[in-house]
C-alpha positions in Angstrom: 0.0 -0.2 -0.2 1.4 3.3 -0.8 2.0 6.0 1.5 -0.7 8.5 -0.3 -3.6 5.3 -0.1 -2.7 4.8 3.4 -3.4 8.2 4.2 -6.6 8.7 2.1 -7.6 5.6 3.9 -7.2 7.1 7.2 -8.8 10.3 6.1 -11.7 8.4 5.1 -12.2 6.6 8.4 -11.9 10.0 10.1 -14.8 11.3 7.9 -16.7 8.6 8.6 -16.3 8.9 12.2 -17.7 12.2 11.8 -20.5 11.4 9.6 -21.5 9.0 12.1 -21.1 11.3 15.4 -23.2 14.0 13.4 -26.0 11.4 12.7 -25.9 10.1 16.0 -26.7 13.7 17.5 -29.3 14.3 15.2 -31.1 11.0 15.7 -30.6 10.4 19.3 -33.1 11.7 22.0 -30.2 11.6 24.6 -26.6 12.5 23.5 -24.0 10.9 25.2 -21.3 13.2 25.3 -18.3 11.4 26.0 -19.1 9.5 22.6 -20.1 12.2 20.7 -16.8 14.0 21.5 -14.6 10.8 21.4 -15.4 10.1 18.0 -15.4 13.8 16.6 -11.8 13.9 18.5 -10.6 10.6 16.9 -12.1 11.8 13.5 -9.9 14.9 13.9 -6.7 13.3 14.7 -7.1 10.8 12.0 -7.9 13.5 9.4 -4.8 15.5 10.7 -2.4 12.5 9.9 -4.1 12.2 6.6 -3.1 15.8 6.2 0.4 15.3 6.8 0.7 13.3 3.8 -1.4 15.3 1.7 -1.1 19.2 3.3 -3.7 21.6 2.8 -3.6 24.5 5.0 -7.3 25.3 5.5 -8.2 21.9 6.2 -5.7 21.6 9.1 -6.7 24.4 10.9 -10.4 23.3 10.7 -9.5 19.8 11.8 -6.8 21.8 14.5 -9.8 23.5 15.8 -12.7 20.9 15.7 -9.9 18.6 17.4 -9.5 20.9 20.4 -13.0 21.7 20.8 -14.0 18.0 20.9 -11.2 17.5 23.1 -12.5 20.0 25.6 -15.9 18.7 25.4 -15.1 15.0 26.2 -12.7 16.3 29.0 -15.7 18.4 30.5 -18.0 15.2 29.7 -15.9 12.9 31.8 -15.2 15.5 34.5 -19.3 15.7 34.8 -19.4 11.8 35.3 -16.7 11.8 38.1 -18.7 14.6 40.0 -21.0 13.1 42.6 -24.5 14.2 42.2 -26.5 15.2 45.1 
């Protein structure tokens, strides 16, 4: 498998995670924020890996910011799980 093909496959898997997370968010009645943000973070990381092979600045910035937002959302959701409820 060539490096470019491997990058394309990685990018497609990342895109599939974004699409699945978006569909899940729109179809579920109760959003699991850990699952949603983890899928978005994984998708962003995979697309950033793909972009390291075929670089595009606009896409890189988008994925980096998307990943940071997803990481913050994931951290927030995980901290809420650990906080005892009254």
